[in-house]
C-alpha positions in Angstrom: 0.0 0.0 0.0 1.5 3.4 -0.9 1.5 6.4 1.4 -1.0 8.3 -0.7 -3.7 5.6 -0.3 -6.6 6.6 1.9 -6.0 3.3 3.8 -2.4 4.3 4.6 -3.5 6.5 7.5 -4.3 4.7 10.7 -7.8 5.7 11.7 -7.3 4.2 15.2 -4.5 6.7 15.8 -5.6 9.4 18.2 -3.7 12.0 16.2 -5.5 11.1 13.0 -8.8 12.9 12.4 -11.6 10.3 12.0 -13.0 11.7 8.8 -9.7 12.7 7.2 -10.0 10.3 4.3 -13.7 10.7 3.6 -14.8 12.7 0.6 -15.7 16.3 1.3 -19.3 17.4 0.6 -20.1 20.5 -1.4 -21.9 23.3 0.5 -25.2 22.3 -1.2 -24.7 18.6 -0.2 -23.9 19.6 3.4 -26.9 21.9 3.6 -29.2 19.0 2.4 -27.5 16.5 4.7 -27.4 18.7 7.8 -30.6 20.8 7.5 -33.0 19.7 4.9 -32.8 15.9 5.5 -33.4 16.2 9.3 -36.2 18.7 8.7 -37.8 16.5 6.1 -37.5 13.5 8.3 -39.2 15.4 11.1 -42.0 16.8 8.9 -42.8 13.4 7.5 -42.8 11.7 10.8 -44.9 14.4 12.6 -47.3 14.7 9.7 -47.9 11.0 9.3 -47.4 9.4 12.8 -49.9 11.7 14.5 -52.7 11.2 12.0 -54.0 7.9 13.4 -54.3 8.9 17.0 -55.8 12.3 16.3 -58.5 11.1 13.8 -59.2 8.0 15.9 -59.8 10.2 19.0 -62.0 12.5 17.0 -64.1 9.6 15.8 -64.1 7.8 19.1 -65.1 10.7 21.4 -66.8 13.1 18.9 -65.0 15.9 20.9 -62.6 18.1 18.9 -60.8 19.2 22.1 -60.0 15.6 22.9 -58.4 15.2 19.5 -56.5 18.4 20.0 -54.9 17.2 23.3 -54.1 13.8 21.8 -52.5 15.6 18.8 -50.6 17.9 21.1 -49.3 15.0 23.2 -48.4 12.9 20.1 -46.7 15.9 18.5 -44.6 16.9 21.5 -43.8 13.3 22.4 -42.9 12.4 18.8 -40.8 15.6 18.5 -38.8 14.7 21.6 -38.4 11.1 20.5 -37.4 11.9 17.0 -35.0 14.7 18.1 -33.2 12.3 20.5 -33.1 9.6 17.9 -31.6 11.9 15.3 -29.0 13.4 17.6 -28.0 10.0 19.0 -27.9 8.2 15.6 -24.4 9.3 14.7 -21.9 12.0 15.7 -21.8 13.3 12.1 -18.1 12.9 11.7 -18.0 9.8 9.5 -21.4 10.5 7.7 -20.8 14.2 7.1 -24.3 14.9 8.5 -23.0 17.6 10.8 -23.5 18.5 14.4 -25.8 15.9 16.1 -27.4 18.5 18.5 -28.3 20.7 15.6 -29.8 17.8 13.6 -31.7 16.7 16.7 -33.2 20.1 17.3 -34.1 20.5 13.6 -35.7 17.1 13.5 -37.5 17.5 16.8 -39.0 20.9 16.0 -40.0 19.8 12.5 -41.7 16.7 13.9 -43.7 18.8 16.4 -44.6 21.3 13.6 -45.7 18.4 11.3 -47.9 17.0 14.0 -49.4 20.3 15.2 -50.4 21.8 11.9 -53.3 19.3 11.5 -54.0 19.3 15.2 -54.8 23.0 15.5 -58.1 22.8 13.6 -59.4 20.7 16.6 -59.5 23.9 18.6 -62.7 24.6 16.7 -65.7 23.4 18.7 -67.6 22.0 15.8 -66.3 18.5 15.0 -67.4 18.5 11.3 -65.7 21.9 10.7 -62.6 20.8 12.6 -62.4 17.6 10.6 -62.9 19.3 7.2 -60.2 21.8 8.0 -57.8 19.2 9.3 -58.3 17.1 6.1 -57.3 20.1 4.0 -54.3 20.8 6.2 -53.1 17.2 5.9 -53.4 17.3 2.2 -51.4 20.6 2.1 -48.7 19.1 4.4 -48.3 16.0 2.2 -48.0 18.1 -0.9 -45.4 20.4 0.8 -43.4 17.4 1.9 -43.5 15.9 -1.6 -42.3 19.3 -3.0 -39.5 19.6 -0.5 -38.4 16.0 -1.4 -38.6 16.8 -5.1 -36.8 20.1 -4.8 -33.9 19.1 -2.5 -33.6 15.3 -2.8 -34.1 15.5 -6.6 -36.8 12.8 -6.5 -39.2 12.6 -9.5 -42.2 14.6 -8.6 -44.9 12.1 -9.6 -43.2 9.3 -7.7 -42.7 11.5 -4.6 -46.3 12.7 -4.6 -47.5 9.2 -4.9 -45.3 7.9 -2.1 -46.1 10.7 0.3 -49.9 10.8 -0.4 -50.3 7.0 -0.4 -48.3 6.6 2.8 -50.1 9.4 4.5 -53.5 8.2 3.2 -53.0 4.7 4.6 -52.2 6.0 8.1 -55.1 8.5 7.9 -57.4 5.7 6.8 -56.3 3.5 9.7 -57.0 6.4 12.2 -60.5 7.1 10.8 -61.3 3.3 10.7 -60.1 2.8 14.3 -62.1 5.8 15.5 -65.3 4.5 13.8 -64.6 0.9 15.1 -64.1 2.2 18.6 -67.2 4.3 18.5 -69.3 1.3 17.3 -70.0 2.6 13.9 
């Protein structure tokens, strides 16, 4: 092995930087890895993972305020969980994903935001109105997520829209079904 080989450096040596032989990312790639990807992960998780409990609660109790508090609890809990998971997943040195605390905060806040956007309509006292507005908000959330994925991850737009809408639609349908099942109808 010659001395210019990336394997020539001893990565176990305390004096050798851990990522010295890894390729450097462009500023755009670093921005996507360190900011957009954690935010997108959080938005997707918050938007989708909170659908089932919120809509099941609305269907089960018939009380918008109950759905609001379940959505609030699910959004905050998911935000904390996702933020911790992202910040503890790697230190960012080898992957180039940047500061773990920064990624964790971005993911956690985006998760809370994704969950709270369709939770807020349940502050409206009329269940039918709250549900109609929440449906519209969910659709807008899913379209925005698909656009962000298209714009920054360079995914084909039709494929991205299909993935996000179908995935969100399945979870949404499960929540509505469980709410009706639990309410006896």
